[in-house]
C-alpha angles and dihedrals in degrees: 000000000000124000091248090054091051091052091050093055096045121093120241089258094050090047092054091048092049091048090052092052091049090050092050091048092048091048091050092049092049091048091050092050092049091048092047092051094048091046090058090059127223115343126244114273109265094005091115091058105085114201101176145350123231113195088334096310117117125240109203134194087254089060090054093048089049090054091049093048092048092050103035106014129239092304089060091061091060097043103038116119124229090251093052090047089054089052090051090052089054089049092051091048092050091047091051092049093048092046091052091049089050091053089056098044110030120097117260091248092055091048090050091053091050091049091050092050090047090051091049091049091048091050089051092053091048092050092049093049092045094049092046090052097044097041098055105146129230118225115286115274111272109262096017094112091046093051091051090049093051092047095050109035091149090066090062100045098278132117134054119331118196112219115205140174130197145182118213141162111265093228143009107296128223124238090253091056097046101084096049092044094050091049092051094048094047089054091046091054088071093053120098096214111052092174088064090046089057092056092047095049092046089051087055090055098257116138098229127148130200124211136179129182150115118292114246135147114294097010095108138021109282092247092051091046090054089050092053091049092054095056130084123227109286094017122126123212129229117257107284128192118214120176093338096312125107119226136189116186135193128189108223100188147320102248121203113217128186119235121244112278114281095239090056093057101030095100090047091053093048090052090051092052095050098077093059090047091051092049091052092049094048093048090050092053092048092050092050093050095044091048089064099035118105105225121182113193114218117185096325145069128270117211115241115249090247090061096053092132089084095052125098089244090058091051089053088046088063088060091049089048092051092047092049094048092047090049091052094228 
């Protein structure tokens, strides 16, 4: 019997009662829908703007923006043209259609493997989002950057700089050249102006080079660097052969230089201190979560909390750390 027929057979009183029941049911259903929507929390931006349907499933603007962000990054969302956005919509539609066809046609084992990978990927995203939320950092402790600056002046141009000068053969010498070259360099070691000695010896046809500079890593051959470090200011080395070349070295002075002003390097120091602060925060969050987690070991080994660096969560933490440092939080 149709609904209209039922109404026709009902008395006025029954009709009023039935209408009241329908109103109550409709109100309850509306209330449930409103509660369900609010319980889910705020929607995704653009997810309520449907651009297409694929086999009855909606494709929203959020889906398109997600595809753009995955392909081009966040910057791509701001710079993408309308034409390129339309192409991305077509790409999302095609991907959805192919994925739905795959669900119908792939073997159950293949689908299970895909589901497991999807679950693992989702867990990774959840861990990254959770760690980023829980490991938000407070400002650096007041004075931390200053203490680091005072403890490491050499990293900002300060400290003692050893100034050296040397005379050396320009190339590997032959046995026939050795005696004359050693005699010339021994005599030069007594001279006050080695730059003038270089010009005089070169005028005599000897391939000798003069050099002066501040000692720093990589400036000289390792053996020559060690020689410079052994000398005192004003002291001259013995003739030393390194890879076929003959050297004589003199330390001119140990020059004290002031570091760059603190305010010029403060931001640089704070950036350098952030990674350690992030690591401490991430390790703290991992310890708190694992302390409450119920883990049952079945035929394997579970890493101790203190060795969290080898866990998947720690690997994801590295991504959170890099994001946080780049963002300058």
